[in-house]
Each structure stands twice: as C-alpha cells, then as structure tokens.
NUDO-960308 format. One record per residue (C-alpha): residue number from 1; residue in three letters; x, y, z. Coordinates in pm, 1 decimal, decimal comma, padded with zeros to 6 digits. Each point is the difference from the previous one (the first is absolute). Last residue first. Layout:
# residues N
+-----+--------+----------+----------+----------+
! num ! residu !        x !        y !        z !
+-----+--------+----------+----------+----------+
! NUM !    ALA !        X !        Y !        Z !
...
+-----+--------+----------+----------+----------+
***
This chain:
# residues 221
+-----+--------+----------+----------+----------+
! num ! residu !        x !        y !        z !
+-----+--------+----------+----------+----------+
! 221 !    ARG !  00641,4 !  03982,8 !  00789,3 !
! 220 !    HIS ! -00288,1 ! -00194,6 !  00099,2 !
! 219 !    GLN ! -00219,5 !  00150,5 !  00235,2 !
! 218 !    PHE ! -00178,3 ! -00196,4 !  00292,1 !
! 217 !    PRO ! -00278,6 !  00114,4 !  00166,5 !
! 216 !    VAL ! -00210,4 ! -00198,2 !  00262,7 !
! 215 !    GLY ! -00404,4 ! -00011,4 ! -00082,9 !
! 214 !    PRO ! -00017,6 ! -00359,9 !  00063,3 !
! 213 !    PHE !  00285,0 ! -00131,4 !  00262,0 !
! 212 !    CYS ! -00011,7 ! -00385,2 ! -00071,7 !
! 211 !    ILE ! -00088,3 !  00004,1 ! -00375,9 !
! 210 !    PHE !  00234,3 !  00245,7 ! -00027,2 !
! 209 !    LEU !  00268,5 ! -00159,1 !  00167,4 !
! 208 !    LEU ! -00036,2 ! -00309,3 ! -00187,3 !
! 207 !    PHE !  00071,4 !  00202,3 ! -00332,1 !
! 206 !    HIS !  00249,7 !  00188,8 !  00113,8 !
! 205 !    SER !  00166,5 ! -00331,1 !  00132,1 !
! 204 !    VAL ! -00029,4 ! -00154,3 ! -00361,8 !
! 203 !    SER !  00171,6 !  00325,1 ! -00068,2 !
! 202 !    PRO !  00254,2 ! -00003,0 !  00150,7 !
! 201 !    LEU !  00087,7 !  00261,5 !  00258,5 !
! 200 !    HIS !  00339,7 !  00183,9 ! -00051,7 !
! 199 !    ARG !  00065,6 !  00349,4 !  00200,3 !
! 198 !    GLN ! -00171,8 ! -00143,8 !  00335,5 !
! 197 !    LYS !  00106,7 ! -00327,6 ! -00025,5 !
! 196 !    VAL ! -00262,3 ! -00197,7 !  00197,7 !
! 195 !    LEU ! -00017,5 ! -00354,7 !  00144,0 !
! 194 !    PHE ! -00346,6 ! -00061,3 !  00104,0 !
! 193 !    GLN ! -00044,4 ! -00085,8 !  00364,4 !
! 192 !    ARG ! -00340,1 !  00110,9 !  00051,3 !
! 191 !    LYS !  00070,5 !  00238,0 !  00232,3 !
! 190 !    SER !  00310,9 !  00091,0 ! -00182,0 !
! 189 !    LEU ! -00272,1 !  00134,7 ! -00277,1 !
! 188 !    LEU ! -00225,7 !  00189,5 !  00206,1 !
! 187 !    PRO !  00341,9 !  00222,4 !  00174,6 !
! 186 !    LEU !  00100,4 !  00047,0 ! -00431,9 !
! 185 !    LEU ! -00299,5 !  00123,9 ! -00101,1 !
! 184 !    ALA !  00020,5 !  00347,2 !  00137,1 !
! 183 !    PRO !  00348,1 !  00036,0 ! -00168,1 !
! 182 !    PRO ! -00173,5 ! -00048,2 ! -00368,4 !
! 181 !    THR !  00147,8 ! -00292,4 ! -00134,7 !
! 180 !    GLU !  00223,5 !  00148,7 ! -00336,0 !
! 179 !    LEU ! -00019,4 ! -00214,4 ! -00322,1 !
! 178 !    VAL !  00243,6 ! -00111,1 ! -00237,0 !
! 177 !    GLY ! -00149,9 ! -00136,3 ! -00307,5 !
! 176 !    GLY ! -00110,2 ! -00361,6 ! -00140,1 !
! 175 !    ALA ! -00178,5 !  00010,9 ! -00330,8 !
! 174 !    PRO ! -00326,2 ! -00232,7 ! -00020,8 !
! 173 !    GLN !  00036,3 ! -00294,6 ! -00199,4 !
! 172 !    LYS ! -00072,7 !  00017,7 ! -00386,7 !
! 171 !    ASP !  00365,5 ! -00013,4 ! -00090,8 !
! 170 !    PRO !  00035,6 ! -00304,6 !  00187,2 !
! 169 !    THR ! -00270,4 ! -00127,9 ! -00184,7 !
! 168 !    HIS !  00138,3 !  00063,8 ! -00371,3 !
! 167 !    ALA !  00320,7 ! -00123,1 !  00092,0 !
! 166 !    GLY !  00038,6 ! -00198,7 ! -00319,5 !
! 165 !    ASP ! -00333,4 ! -00186,0 !  00052,1 !
! 164 !    VAL !  00122,0 ! -00347,8 !  00126,1 !
! 163 !    VAL ! -00168,2 !  00000,6 !  00333,2 !
! 162 !    PHE !  00034,3 ! -00326,0 !  00218,2 !
! 161 !    GLU ! -00290,4 ! -00014,6 !  00244,8 !
! 160 !    VAL !  00105,4 ! -00241,5 !  00291,5 !
! 159 !    GLY ! -00196,8 ! -00278,5 !  00190,5 !
! 158 !    ASN !  00269,9 ! -00192,4 ! -00001,4 !
! 157 !    VAL !  00368,5 ! -00027,2 ! -00094,2 !
! 156 !    SER !  00201,7 ! -00249,8 !  00190,3 !
! 155 !    SER ! -00001,8 ! -00268,6 ! -00274,2 !
! 154 !    ALA !  00118,2 !  00286,1 ! -00270,0 !
! 153 !    GLY !  00262,8 ! -00236,9 ! -00187,1 !
! 152 !    GLU ! -00231,2 ! -00315,6 !  00022,5 !
! 151 !    SER ! -00184,2 !  00179,5 ! -00262,7 !
! 150 !    CYS ! -00350,0 !  00145,7 !  00011,0 !
! 149 !    LEU !  00145,4 !  00354,1 !  00043,9 !
! 148 !    TRP !  00241,1 ! -00070,3 ! -00261,8 !
! 147 !    VAL ! -00252,0 ! -00074,1 ! -00238,9 !
! 146 !    ALA ! -00158,1 !  00343,8 !  00078,4 !
! 145 !    PRO !  00298,4 !  00225,0 ! -00012,8 !
! 144 !    HIS !  00087,8 ! -00167,6 ! -00361,2 !
! 143 !    ALA ! -00364,1 !  00046,7 ! -00122,6 !
! 142 !    ILE ! -00034,8 !  00364,6 !  00067,8 !
! 141 !    GLU !  00303,5 !  00100,7 ! -00202,1 !
! 140 !    ARG ! -00116,6 ! -00231,1 ! -00226,1 !
! 139 !    PRO ! -00296,1 !  00219,9 ! -00089,1 !
! 138 !    ASP !  00189,5 !  00297,7 ! -00073,0 !
! 137 !    MET ! -00073,8 !  00270,1 !  00196,1 !
! 136 !    MET ! -00088,0 !  00324,8 ! -00145,0 !
! 135 !    ARG !  00247,7 !  00312,6 ! -00065,5 !
! 134 !    LYS !  00096,7 !  00349,9 !  00171,6 !
! 133 !    MET !  00193,6 ! -00171,8 !  00266,0 !
! 132 !    PRO ! -00096,4 !  00239,2 !  00276,0 !
! 131 !    ASN ! -00385,4 ! -00111,2 ! -00134,6 !
! 130 !    GLN ! -00217,8 !  00266,1 ! -00029,0 !
! 129 !    GLU !  00064,2 !  00017,9 ! -00366,3 !
! 128 !    VAL ! -00154,6 ! -00313,1 ! -00044,1 !
! 127 !    LEU ! -00315,3 !  00076,0 !  00166,1 !
! 126 !    HIS ! -00004,0 !  00299,0 ! -00171,0 !
! 125 !    GLN !  00007,6 ! -00179,4 ! -00355,4 !
! 124 !    CYS ! -00310,3 ! -00241,5 !  00136,9 !
! 123 !    ALA ! -00188,4 !  00311,9 !  00077,7 !
! 122 !    ALA !  00080,9 !  00176,5 ! -00348,6 !
! 121 !    PRO ! -00061,1 ! -00324,6 ! -00168,8 !
! 120 !    ASP ! -00357,2 ! -00034,8 !  00113,0 !
! 119 !    ARG ! -00208,7 ! -00306,1 ! -00144,6 !
! 118 !    GLU !  00282,4 ! -00161,0 ! -00242,4 !
! 117 !    LYS !  00255,1 !  00083,3 !  00293,8 !
! 116 !    ASN ! -00232,4 ! -00230,0 !  00234,9 !
! 115 !    MET ! -00044,0 ! -00239,6 ! -00257,7 !
! 114 !    ALA !  00406,8 ! -00032,9 ! -00023,3 !
! 113 !    PHE !  00014,0 ! -00011,4 !  00342,1 !
! 112 !    MET ! -00196,1 ! -00312,7 !  00047,5 !
! 111 !    PRO !  00239,7 ! -00163,2 ! -00297,2 !
! 110 !    THR !  00287,8 !  00062,4 !  00254,0 !
! 109 !    ASN !  00259,8 !  00236,0 ! -00005,9 !
! 108 !    THR !  00007,5 !  00024,9 !  00384,5 !
! 107 !    VAL ! -00066,0 !  00330,1 !  00173,9 !
! 106 !    GLY !  00133,2 ! -00073,8 !  00392,2 !
! 105 !    PRO ! -00032,4 ! -00377,9 !  00104,7 !
! 104 !    CYS ! -00084,3 ! -00119,1 !  00365,6 !
! 103 !    VAL !  00104,5 ! -00346,4 !  00057,0 !
! 102 !    CYS ! -00174,8 ! -00135,8 !  00284,4 !
! 101 !    ASN !  00097,1 ! -00318,1 !  00247,0 !
! 100 !    VAL ! -00163,3 ! -00301,0 !  00153,4 !
!  99 !    ARG !  00240,0 ! -00287,5 !  00152,3 !
!  98 !    ILE ! -00138,1 ! -00316,7 !  00099,0 !
!  97 !    ASN !  00184,3 ! -00210,9 !  00252,4 !
!  96 !    GLU ! -00262,7 ! -00091,6 !  00182,1 !
!  95 !    ARG !  00092,1 !  00259,1 !  00298,7 !
!  94 !    ALA ! -00038,5 !  00244,7 ! -00268,3 !
!  93 !    TYR ! -00330,6 ! -00072,8 ! -00068,3 !
!  92 !    ASP ! -00238,8 !  00248,6 !  00161,0 !
!  91 !    LEU !  00279,1 !  00305,2 !  00012,5 !
!  90 !    ALA !  00098,0 ! -00038,8 ! -00384,1 !
!  89 !    ALA ! -00398,1 ! -00025,3 ! -00052,2 !
!  88 !    CYS ! -00042,9 !  00336,5 !  00157,8 !
!  87 !    LYS !  00236,3 !  00143,5 ! -00178,0 !
!  86 !    SER ! -00052,3 ! -00100,5 ! -00316,5 !
!  85 !    PHE ! -00391,4 !  00103,7 !  00060,9 !
!  84 !    GLY !  00126,7 !  00361,7 !  00068,0 !
!  83 !    CYS !  00182,7 !  00021,1 ! -00319,3 !
!  82 !    ILE ! -00255,7 ! -00168,3 ! -00203,8 !
!  81 !    ALA ! -00288,5 !  00250,4 !  00172,4 !
!  80 !    HIS !  00243,5 !  00319,9 ! -00065,0 !
!  79 !    LYS !  00017,7 ! -00111,7 ! -00374,1 !
!  78 !    THR ! -00397,4 ! -00020,7 ! -00011,2 !
!  77 !    ALA !  00012,4 !  00327,4 !  00143,5 !
!  76 !    THR !  00227,0 !  00139,4 ! -00239,1 !
!  75 !    TYR ! -00199,4 ! -00105,6 ! -00305,4 !
!  74 !    ALA ! -00343,4 !  00147,9 !  00123,4 !
!  73 !    ALA !  00149,3 !  00333,1 !  00115,6 !
!  72 !    VAL !  00176,6 !  00096,8 ! -00296,8 !
!  71 !    SER ! -00078,4 !  00341,1 ! -00054,0 !
!  70 !    TYR !  00350,0 !  00107,6 !  00162,6 !
!  69 !    GLU !  00196,9 ! -00229,3 !  00186,2 !
!  68 !    GLY ! -00000,8 ! -00116,2 !  00369,2 !
!  67 !    ARG !  00307,1 ! -00211,8 !  00135,5 !
!  66 !    LEU !  00120,0 ! -00337,2 !  00040,1 !
!  65 !    GLY ! -00233,0 ! -00186,3 ! -00235,3 !
!  64 !    CYS !  00049,1 !  00204,3 ! -00231,0 !
!  63 !    GLY !  00356,1 ! -00126,8 ! -00049,9 !
!  62 !    SER ! -00152,4 ! -00293,3 ! -00113,5 !
!  61 !    SER ! -00102,2 ! -00331,3 !  00071,4 !
!  60 !    ILE !  00146,8 ! -00311,9 ! -00099,8 !
!  59 !    ASN ! -00063,6 ! -00290,0 !  00249,7 !
!  58 !    GLY !  00318,1 ! -00245,8 !  00047,7 !
!  57 !    VAL ! -00120,3 ! -00323,1 !  00218,7 !
!  56 !    SER !  00240,7 ! -00214,5 !  00087,9 !
!  55 !    GLY !  00016,2 ! -00366,4 !  00141,6 !
!  54 !    GLY ! -00062,6 ! -00233,7 !  00299,5 !
!  53 !    GLY ! -00028,5 ! -00349,8 !  00102,9 !
!  52 !    ASN ! -00197,7 ! -00146,5 ! -00290,1 !
!  51 !    LYS ! -00358,6 ! -00009,4 !  00134,9 !
!  50 !    LEU !  00055,2 !  00312,9 !  00137,5 !
!  49 !    MET !  00108,4 !  00162,0 ! -00356,3 !
!  48 !    ALA ! -00309,3 ! -00176,1 ! -00190,7 !
!  47 !    ALA ! -00231,7 !  00241,1 !  00230,2 !
!  46 !    ILE !  00231,5 !  00248,2 ! -00039,2 !
!  45 !    LYS ! -00018,9 !  00007,8 ! -00368,6 !
!  44 !    TYR ! -00396,1 ! -00032,9 !  00002,7 !
!  43 !    LYS ! -00030,7 !  00306,7 !  00259,2 !
!  42 !    ALA !  00278,9 !  00169,0 ! -00214,3 !
!  41 !    ALA ! -00163,6 ! -00017,4 ! -00345,0 !
!  40 !    PHE ! -00347,4 !  00082,5 !  00132,9 !
!  39 !    PHE !  00138,2 !  00323,0 !  00174,5 !
!  38 !    ILE !  00195,9 !  00109,1 ! -00297,6 !
!  37 !    GLY ! -00265,2 !  00017,0 ! -00204,6 !
!  36 !    PHE ! -00209,0 !  00108,7 !  00265,7 !
!  35 !    TYR !  00174,9 !  00312,2 ! -00001,3 !
!  34 !    ASN !  00034,2 !  00133,1 ! -00330,2 !
!  33 !    ILE ! -00264,6 ! -00159,8 ! -00157,6 !
!  32 !    ALA ! -00282,2 !  00013,5 !  00213,1 !
!  31 !    PHE !  00135,6 !  00287,2 !  00165,1 !
!  30 !    ALA ! -00006,5 !  00217,0 ! -00337,0 !
!  29 !    LYS ! -00325,8 ! -00099,0 ! -00065,3 !
!  28 !    GLN ! -00158,0 !  00035,4 !  00308,4 !
!  27 !    MET !  00128,3 !  00351,7 ! -00024,7 !
!  26 !    GLU ! -00148,4 !  00073,9 ! -00342,8 !
!  25 !    GLU ! -00303,3 ! -00177,1 !  00085,0 !
!  24 !    SER ! -00093,0 !  00239,0 !  00319,9 !
!  23 !    THR !  00115,4 !  00322,2 ! -00237,4 !
!  22 !    TYR !  00306,1 !  00213,4 !  00045,0 !
!  21 !    ASP ! -00065,4 !  00341,2 !  00080,9 !
!  20 !    ALA !  00112,0 ! -00010,7 !  00384,2 !
!  19 !    ALA !  00349,4 ! -00030,9 ! -00114,7 !
!  18 !    LYS !  00054,1 !  00223,5 ! -00291,8 !
!  17 !    HIS !  00004,6 ! -00183,7 ! -00312,5 !
!  16 !    PHE !  00240,4 ! -00175,6 ! -00255,9 !
!  15 !    PRO ! -00148,5 ! -00315,8 ! -00095,4 !
!  14 !    PRO !  00006,7 ! -00329,2 !  00135,2 !
!  13 !    ASN !  00323,8 ! -00206,3 ! -00090,8 !
!  12 !    VAL ! -00037,0 ! -00364,5 ! -00136,9 !
!  11 !    GLY !  00267,9 ! -00146,9 ! -00202,5 !
!  10 !    ALA !  00041,2 ! -00339,2 !  00083,7 !
!   9 !    SER !  00310,8 !  00070,6 !  00187,7 !
!   8 !    ASP ! -00262,8 !  00158,9 !  00230,4 !
!   7 !    GLY ! -00038,5 ! -00381,7 !  00204,2 !
!   6 !    ASN !  00373,1 !  00023,3 !  00116,8 !
!   5 !    LYS !  00162,9 ! -00341,5 ! -00027,1 !
!   4 !    VAL !  00044,9 ! -00182,5 !  00294,1 !
!   3 !    THR !  00343,4 ! -00208,7 !  00011,6 !
!   2 !    GLY ! -00003,4 ! -00332,3 !  00142,4 !
!   1 !    HIS !  00322,3 ! -00184,1 !  00162,4 !
+-----+--------+----------+----------+----------+
***
C-alpha cells in the first residue's frame, strides 16, 4: 500500500492576506507545493498500484479544506483542491482496488506552525483558543488515523475526509434551530412532495426551501 505525504509538510505557508490581496506568485507557489506535491505523488503511486493490483493512498489536507477561514485564502484553496482531487480519484480507481482518502487535521504542533507563531503569535494563539479542546493536535494524533486509513482495517473506507481537529470543524458549522414554516408556503410544499413539519424544519431543508422559494420569510426562534 502507498501513502501520499502532503506537500506542505516541507513548510510552505503563504502570508496572511485578504483573498484578493494575494499576488499571482504567492498563489502559484502555494499550489505548486501544497497541491501539486500531492498530485504528482499520487499520480505515480497510483500508476504503480495499477500494476500491482491495488493499494491505498492517504492524502493529508487540512480542516481548512472543509471550510473557509479569514486571511488564508491561498492555503485554504490548496487544501480544498486536495480534498476534491482525492474524492475524484477515489471514484476513478475504486474498481481497480485503489482507495484514496484524506486526513484533515486541525492546528497541529509542527515546525510550520512554529514558524507561523514567530510571524504572528497573536493569530496563532487565537487559532489554538478557537479549538473546543483548547489545545493543538499532536502529530502522532494525525499519523495514527492516516495509517489506519491505509490499512486492511479500513478496506471499505474510500473517498472520505477524516477530520482530526478536536471538534473544531463541527464547532464551525452553522447552528441549527427551530424554524417556523409560514402557513402560506405549505400548499406549495405539498405540491412538490416535500415532507415538512410545520414547527420543526431542519436547517438543511430551510436552505433548500430558501433556494426554491426566494423571498419567503423564515424566522429563527
């Protein structure tokens, strides 16, 4: 089995900027190392696995690959690219007995984080404090699930994003709530075969209804 190591473990991390303030050179460097490091490693490992009857690729992305963050658009874009590439590769090679998964760590005590801390200690401390566990991840806490994903014990696990971030990602998700469906909307919903509870509309359905019926008022309680 082959494990693909994340390109940014070499220590590249673009400067902190607002999204449109990155230079093309900064963005290209971020992708050249963080994304294309993953791409080329996976490309040649998969070629070898195809000859050998299968295997398992474990890419390291980031929690930033699942959400947005302030002032790190270049880094975050590369991590989204890794997640997207991994899911597509999982679909492309599933029948060839090749699995491709991602590990998405939170803030981890690595040399790259130490460099960032020297550059902006306040921002890095804020990242740690944002974590519900109020600490950084240890590199071994990232390595163990990565090894498991590439093992026979995970032989049916394919195309997943395995989050190891001390509940930081769930804490970032939009909060649910009790929503009230306007009575005038109910006939429209029934015509479209929506199953709706008038007093307790899940947040996902709320989002879908907002898309289908723009301008309809919903109220959080």
